[in-house]
Structure formats: C-alpha cells, structure tokens
C-alpha positions as CSV (number, residue, x, y, z in Angstrom):
1,M,-102.2,-9.0,-67.6
2,K,-102.2,-12.4,-67.8
3,R,-103.3,-12.5,-71.3
4,F,-100.6,-10.7,-72.3
5,F,-97.5,-12.9,-70.9
6,P,-97.7,-14.8,-74.2
7,H,-96.9,-12.3,-76.7
8,I,-94.7,-10.8,-74.5
9,F,-92.5,-13.7,-74.0
10,A,-92.5,-14.3,-78.2
11,I,-90.7,-10.9,-78.5
12,L,-88.5,-11.1,-76.5
13,S,-88.1,-14.6,-77.7
14,L,-87.2,-13.0,-81.1
15,L,-85.5,-10.3,-79.5
16,I,-82.7,-12.9,-78.3
17,L,-82.9,-14.5,-81.9
18,I,-81.8,-11.5,-83.6
19,S,-79.5,-10.2,-81.0
20,V,-77.2,-13.5,-80.7
21,P,-75.7,-14.3,-84.5
22,S,-74.9,-10.6,-84.1
23,H,-72.5,-10.9,-80.7
24,A,-71.7,-14.9,-81.2
25,E,-68.3,-14.2,-82.4
26,N,-67.3,-11.1,-79.3
27,L,-68.7,-12.4,-76.0
28,Q,-67.7,-10.5,-73.1
29,L,-68.3,-12.2,-69.6
30,V,-67.8,-10.4,-65.7
31,M,-67.4,-11.8,-62.7
32,P,-68.2,-11.1,-60.3
33,K,-72.2,-9.6,-61.5
34,I,-72.5,-6.9,-58.6
35,I,-69.3,-4.8,-58.3
36,Y,-68.3,-2.3,-55.4
37,I,-65.5,0.1,-55.9
38,G,-62.6,-1.5,-55.5
39,D,-63.6,-5.2,-55.6
40,T,-61.7,-7.2,-58.1
41,V,-63.3,-8.2,-60.9
42,E,-62.3,-10.5,-63.3
43,I,-63.7,-9.9,-67.6
44,R,-63.3,-12.1,-70.2
45,Y,-63.4,-11.1,-73.9
46,I,-63.8,-14.3,-76.1
47,F,-63.2,-13.8,-80.1
48,H,-63.5,-15.5,-83.2
49,S,-61.0,-15.0,-86.3
50,E,-59.9,-17.8,-89.0
51,A,-57.6,-14.6,-89.7
52,K,-53.7,-14.6,-88.2
53,L,-54.1,-11.6,-86.3
54,F,-50.5,-12.5,-84.5
55,G,-47.5,-13.5,-85.4
56,G,-45.3,-16.2,-84.4
57,A,-46.9,-19.0,-82.7
58,F,-50.4,-17.2,-82.5
59,A,-50.4,-17.6,-86.0
60,E,-48.7,-21.1,-86.4
61,S,-49.4,-23.2,-83.6
62,P,-52.6,-24.6,-82.8
63,S,-52.9,-23.3,-79.2
64,A,-50.9,-20.7,-77.4
65,F,-50.6,-18.4,-74.4
66,L,-49.7,-15.5,-73.3
67,N,-49.2,-13.2,-70.2
68,L,-49.6,-9.4,-71.0
69,N,-47.8,-6.8,-70.2
70,T,-49.6,-4.9,-67.2
71,D,-47.6,-1.8,-67.7
72,Y,-49.1,-1.1,-71.0
73,D,-48.7,2.7,-71.6
74,F,-52.6,2.5,-72.3
75,F,-53.6,0.6,-69.3
76,K,-51.2,3.7,-67.0
77,A,-53.2,6.1,-69.0
78,N,-56.4,4.9,-67.4
79,A,-54.9,4.7,-63.6
80,A,-56.9,6.9,-62.2
81,D,-60.1,5.3,-63.2
82,F,-58.9,1.4,-62.8
83,T,-56.0,-0.7,-62.2
84,V,-55.5,-3.6,-64.6
85,K,-53.7,-6.5,-62.2
86,T,-53.3,-9.0,-64.6
87,A,-54.0,-10.0,-68.1
88,T,-53.7,-12.7,-70.2
89,L,-54.3,-13.9,-73.9
90,E,-55.4,-17.5,-74.7
91,K,-55.8,-18.9,-78.3
92,I,-57.3,-22.1,-78.9
93,N,-57.8,-23.0,-82.5
94,A,-59.4,-19.9,-84.0
95,E,-61.0,-18.8,-80.8
96,Y,-58.9,-16.2,-78.1
97,T,-59.7,-15.3,-75.1
98,L,-59.0,-12.0,-73.8
99,T,-58.4,-12.5,-69.8
100,M,-58.6,-9.8,-67.7
101,T,-58.5,-8.8,-63.9
102,V,-58.7,-5.1,-62.9
103,I,-59.8,-2.7,-59.8
104,P,-62.8,-0.3,-61.0
105,W,-61.6,3.0,-58.8
106,K,-64.8,5.1,-59.9
107,T,-68.7,4.6,-59.7
108,G,-71.5,5.0,-61.9
109,F,-70.1,3.1,-65.4
110,L,-66.7,1.6,-66.3
111,Q,-66.0,2.7,-69.3
112,I,-62.0,1.1,-70.5
113,P,-61.6,2.8,-73.3
114,P,-61.2,0.9,-77.0
115,F,-57.0,0.1,-77.7
116,N,-54.9,-2.0,-79.6
117,L,-54.7,-6.1,-78.8
118,N,-51.8,-6.3,-81.1
119,S,-49.6,-2.9,-79.5
120,L,-50.6,-5.0,-76.4
121,V,-49.3,-8.0,-77.5
122,N,-45.8,-6.4,-79.1
123,S,-45.0,-4.1,-75.4
124,S,-45.3,-8.0,-73.9
125,L,-42.8,-9.5,-75.6
126,D,-40.4,-8.5,-73.5
127,F,-42.3,-9.5,-70.3
128,S,-43.3,-13.7,-71.7
129,K,-41.0,-15.4,-73.9
130,E,-42.7,-18.7,-72.2
131,I,-45.3,-19.5,-74.5
132,S,-47.4,-22.5,-74.5
133,G,-46.7,-24.8,-77.8
134,S,-44.0,-22.7,-79.0
135,S,-40.2,-22.8,-78.4
136,S,-39.4,-19.7,-80.2
137,P,-40.9,-16.1,-79.5
138,M,-43.4,-14.9,-81.1
139,A,-43.0,-12.6,-83.8
140,I,-43.5,-9.1,-83.2
141,T,-46.6,-7.6,-85.9
142,F,-47.8,-4.4,-86.9
143,T,-51.3,-5.1,-87.6
144,T,-54.4,-3.3,-85.7
145,F,-56.9,-5.3,-83.9
146,I,-59.0,-3.1,-81.4
147,I,-61.0,-4.7,-78.6
148,N,-64.1,-2.8,-77.5
149,L,-65.4,-3.7,-74.7
150,S,-68.6,-3.2,-72.9
151,P,-69.2,-1.0,-70.1
152,I,-69.2,-2.4,-66.2
153,E,-71.7,-0.8,-63.4
154,V,-69.4,-0.3,-60.6
155,K,-72.2,0.7,-57.6
156,S,-71.3,2.4,-54.6
157,I,-71.0,1.3,-51.0
158,V,-72.4,4.1,-49.5
159,A,-75.4,3.7,-51.8
160,K,-76.0,-0.1,-50.7
161,T,-75.5,0.9,-47.2
162,G,-77.0,4.2,-46.4
163,H,-73.8,4.8,-44.4
164,K,-72.5,8.2,-45.7
165,T,-70.5,8.7,-42.3
166,F,-67.8,6.7,-40.7
167,L,-69.1,3.7,-38.7
168,P,-68.3,3.9,-34.5
169,Q,-65.2,2.3,-33.4
170,S,-66.5,-1.8,-32.6
171,A,-64.5,-4.1,-29.9
172,P,-61.8,-6.4,-31.2
173,L,-63.6,-9.7,-31.4
174,V,-62.6,-12.1,-29.0
175,M,-62.9,-15.8,-29.8
176,S,-63.9,-18.2,-26.9
177,G,-61.6,-19.4,-24.7
178,T,-59.5,-16.3,-25.7
179,T,-60.1,-14.8,-22.3
180,A,-59.5,-17.5,-19.8
181,F,-56.2,-18.1,-22.2
182,L,-55.2,-14.5,-21.5
183,A,-55.7,-14.5,-17.5
184,I,-53.8,-18.0,-17.4
185,L,-50.4,-16.7,-19.2
186,A,-50.7,-13.6,-17.3
187,I,-50.6,-15.0,-14.3
188,I,-47.6,-17.1,-15.5
189,S,-46.0,-14.0,-16.7
190,L,-46.6,-12.3,-13.4
191,T,-45.4,-15.3,-11.3
192,V,-42.1,-15.7,-13.4
193,F,-41.6,-11.8,-13.3
194,S,-41.9,-12.5,-9.3
195,V,-39.0,-14.7,-9.6
196,L,-36.6,-12.9,-11.3
197,V,-37.5,-9.8,-9.3
198,F,-37.0,-11.7,-6.1
199,I,-33.8,-13.5,-7.2
200,L,-32.4,-9.9,-8.4
201,L,-32.8,-8.6,-4.9
202,H,-31.6,-12.2,-3.3
203,I,-28.4,-13.0,-5.5
204,P,-26.8,-14.1,-2.1
205,R,-29.6,-16.2,-1.1
206,V,-30.4,-17.8,-4.3
207,A,-27.1,-19.0,-4.8
208,A,-26.3,-20.3,-1.5
209,F,-30.1,-22.0,-2.0
210,V,-28.4,-23.2,-5.7
211,K,-24.9,-24.5,-4.3
212,N,-26.8,-26.1,-1.3
213,I,-29.5,-28.2,-3.4
214,S,-26.5,-28.7,-6.3
215,Y,-24.5,-30.2,-2.7
216,L,-27.6,-32.6,-2.2
217,Y,-27.6,-33.9,-5.0
218,S,-23.6,-35.3,-5.4
219,L,-24.5,-36.8,-1.5
220,R,-27.4,-38.5,-3.0
221,K,-25.9,-39.4,-6.2
222,N,-22.8,-40.9,-4.1
223,S,-25.0,-42.9,-2.2
224,R,-27.0,-44.4,-4.8
225,R,-23.7,-45.8,-6.2
226,N,-22.1,-47.5,-3.5
227,I,-25.4,-48.9,-2.7
228,R,-25.6,-50.4,-6.0
229,R,-22.1,-51.6,-5.6
230,L,-22.9,-53.1,-2.6
231,V,-26.1,-54.4,-3.4
232,R,-23.7,-56.3,-6.6
233,L,-21.3,-57.4,-4.0
234,Q,-23.9,-59.8,-2.1
235,K,-25.5,-61.0,-5.0
236,N,-21.4,-62.4,-6.5
237,S,-20.9,-63.5,-3.1
238,K,-20.9,-67.2,-4.1
239,Q,-17.9,-65.8,-6.8
240,I,-15.9,-64.4,-4.3
241,A,-14.1,-67.4,-2.3
242,S,-11.8,-66.1,0.1
243,D,-13.4,-64.1,2.7
244,K,-10.5,-61.8,3.5
245,D,-11.2,-60.7,-0.2
246,F,-15.2,-60.2,0.4
247,A,-13.9,-57.6,3.5
248,E,-11.6,-56.0,1.5
249,K,-13.9,-55.0,-1.1
250,I,-16.9,-54.1,1.8
251,Q,-13.9,-51.7,3.5
252,H,-13.3,-50.3,0.3
253,I,-16.5,-49.2,-0.7
254,L,-17.5,-47.6,2.6
255,R,-13.8,-46.0,2.6
256,E,-14.5,-44.4,-1.1
257,F,-18.0,-43.5,0.0
258,L,-16.3,-41.7,2.8
259,N,-14.0,-39.7,0.6
260,K,-16.1,-38.6,-1.5
261,R,-18.7,-37.4,1.0
262,F,-16.9,-35.3,3.1
263,G,-14.3,-34.1,0.7
264,H,-11.4,-35.6,2.8
265,D,-8.8,-38.7,2.5
266,F,-10.1,-42.0,4.5
267,S,-8.3,-44.3,3.1
268,S,-5.2,-44.3,4.9
269,I,-6.7,-43.6,8.3
270,T,-6.6,-46.9,10.4
271,T,-10.3,-47.7,12.5
272,S,-9.0,-46.8,15.9
273,R,-8.4,-43.1,14.4
274,L,-11.8,-42.7,12.8
275,Y,-13.8,-41.2,16.0
276,A,-11.4,-38.5,16.5
277,E,-11.1,-37.8,12.9
278,F,-15.3,-37.5,12.6
279,T,-15.3,-35.0,15.9
280,E,-12.8,-33.2,14.4
281,L,-14.9,-32.5,11.2
282,F,-17.5,-31.9,13.2
283,G,-16.4,-29.0,15.4
284,G,-15.5,-30.8,18.4
285,T,-18.8,-31.6,18.7
286,L,-21.0,-34.9,17.9
287,G,-24.7,-35.3,18.6
288,T,-26.3,-38.6,19.9
289,S,-27.6,-39.7,16.1
290,Q,-24.4,-38.6,14.7
291,E,-22.4,-40.8,17.7
292,D,-25.1,-43.2,16.6
293,T,-23.9,-43.7,13.2
294,I,-20.0,-43.3,13.9
295,E,-20.2,-46.3,16.1
296,N,-22.0,-48.9,13.8
297,L,-19.2,-47.4,11.1
298,L,-16.3,-48.1,13.4
299,A,-18.0,-51.5,14.4
300,I,-18.7,-52.7,10.7
301,F,-14.8,-51.9,10.1
302,N,-13.2,-53.6,13.2
303,R,-14.9,-56.5,12.2
304,L,-14.0,-56.6,8.7
305,E,-10.8,-55.8,9.6
306,Y,-10.8,-58.6,12.1
307,I,-11.6,-60.9,9.3
308,R,-8.9,-59.7,7.2
309,F,-5.7,-60.1,9.3
310,A,-6.2,-62.5,11.8
311,E,-4.9,-65.7,11.2
312,A,-8.8,-67.2,12.4
313,G,-10.6,-64.4,10.7
314,K,-13.7,-65.8,8.5
315,F,-17.3,-65.0,8.1
316,L,-20.1,-66.9,10.3
317,S,-21.2,-69.5,8.5
318,E,-25.4,-69.9,8.0
319,N,-25.9,-72.2,10.5
320,E,-23.2,-69.8,13.0
321,N,-25.4,-66.5,12.0
322,N,-29.0,-68.1,12.9
323,G,-29.4,-68.9,9.1
324,K,-27.9,-66.1,7.4
325,N,-24.9,-65.7,6.0
326,E,-22.4,-63.1,8.0
327,R,-21.2,-62.0,4.5
328,F,-24.9,-60.5,3.5
329,T,-25.6,-59.8,7.0
330,L,-22.2,-57.1,7.1
331,A,-22.8,-55.9,3.6
332,Q,-26.4,-55.3,4.4
333,D,-25.6,-53.4,7.6
334,A,-23.4,-51.6,5.3
335,I,-26.4,-50.5,3.1
336,H,-28.1,-49.1,6.1
337,L,-24.8,-47.2,7.1
338,I,-25.7,-45.3,4.2
339,E,-28.4,-44.6,4.5
340,D,-27.9,-42.9,8.3
341,F,-25.5,-40.7,6.8
342,D,-27.9,-40.0,4.5
343,K,-30.3,-39.0,7.1
344,E,-28.3,-36.8,8.9
345,T,-28.0,-34.9,5.9
346,E,-31.7,-34.2,5.8
347,E,-31.7,-33.4,9.4
C-alpha cells in the first residue's frame, strides 16, 4: 500500500492545480465548518470583475460598502429553508465580497437558489443610504449578475447525539456558595418579617418604646450640651474677673439644664422653693437617691447665691480651698450633679 502513496499524492496535486484556476475568480467561504440546524452560519462569496457591475459608488469609487436588504422578496420566498439575518456587499478595487449571515432550518444540503445581485442591491438603496467613499446615493442599475452559491451541508443534532426523545428535566445548576447565601437571606427575611408582624400586633407598645427612646436621647443630648458649657467655663475662668459673674453663669447653665430636662420653668423659682417644686413634680414623694441629688443641687445654689448677693461673697482661693480654686470645684460639682440626674433616669 505504501508504494501507491506517491502516485496518489501526485494525482491529488494535479487535480488541485487543475481546479484552482477555474475557481480563482469565485471563492466561497463558510463558517463554521460543521453546521447543525438552527446554527448561525456566515457565508462569504468573493468574486472578481473588471467590469462595472453596479452603478454609482460601486462603479466609480475604488472602495465601497453597502448593507443589503434582508427583507428582499427572494429571501422571504425561501424563509422556510433559511433566514437571512444580515447581508453586506463590499468592493475593494475589482474584488467584491458578498457576506451573508443565515440560519438553516432543514437538515441535509442547504442550497440557496441563484439570485440576481443587481436586484438585491437596487432594493437595498431604500434601506441604506450611507456608502463608504461616496456622499451621493448609488445609481440604480438594471443589469443582471447572478450569484450561484454552492450547497452547504447541515447536520442533524439528533444524528450527532443519538437522542430521539426529550431528555429528562435536570436540576438547576447552583454556583458554589449560593446555598449558604440563600440560607442567610432566608434567615434575614424571616427575622424582618417577624419584627414587622410583632410591630403590627403591638403598635401601642412599640410606639411607647420609640417615644421613650426618643425622650432618653433628648435628655442625654441636653446633659452633654450643658456639661460642655461648664467645661468651657472652667477653661475660660481667668477671663472672667468677677466672681459674681462666674457664679451667675454656673447658676444660669444649671437652670437651663433643669428647664429642658423636666419641661418646667425653673428660671424664676427661688432656691428655698426648689425642694417643694421637685416634690410636686415627682408626685409628692422622693426616693433616697432623688433626695440626695436635690440636696446637692440646693447646696450648689446656696453657695452660688451667697457669692452673687452677699457683700463679702467671693470664691475661695487655692490656698483657702486645699490647693484648688473654688471656681473649678463648683463647676466640677455642677458637672457631677448633671451626671447624677442622668443616673436617676437610668434607674
């Protein structure tokens, strides 16, 4: 058998040499090589002609491009066998390339019947006016140029797979980590749903809870604001020459704190009336810790009013107050008093 290989190769080479010249002018390329029914197939038909086959830009310009009409009557007439998705015609010098994208609908050999390319070009001028290398539309011609494409083999998927019946339904593919993500999402959704149901069933309680949280937040905000004012007053103590003015500022800060905290005007209540006023606010009785807090308030107010209104009233110096200036001490006591009111609220 090996002895015949050289002879067979020589015969095949001769056949190729004989066949190439006769098809050199017309070349058909098909992609992909193996085609099944329903696939998208690209057909390129390349031909060469020195004659002016078409008018307008294709006749005069060395390069031109035209999108062809896929609603062409010839294509519609063969819609049962194939569908033309796109079609274009390109010219470079004397070489033309017809490119068609088709979908075959029958197995076996797809034979696209011969058609007049001039007629297709003329019908396309109403759909595509932009032609490469030309600013004017292509002139319509009435010559005939027949395109005769070679048959294309379309294989059957059934023949390829061997399955003649529908395959059983398969479970959906799940990416790694999807199960855990869905489980977490389900837990979060269930939690949110449970909270919403609880809120709908206990609207008065939830409203009271939200109102209480808002009230506690406003108390904290009021306390922090006035503590910051007292701290600034401590730092700027040297800039206030008069002890009376310093005492008045501390008392003013504390009265504003009480006004906001209890929603009651303490601005004009004298120190001697404060205890009775608080007793009335708390329903007639005071707890032990409440009494201690109010007594501290009264002690601070009594000292401040003595400094403000007594002829000999003044803050004790560092030497008189065990090494600490009384301004600093009273401001610090006022800060602790505000913190004691916050502890009362928490209890």
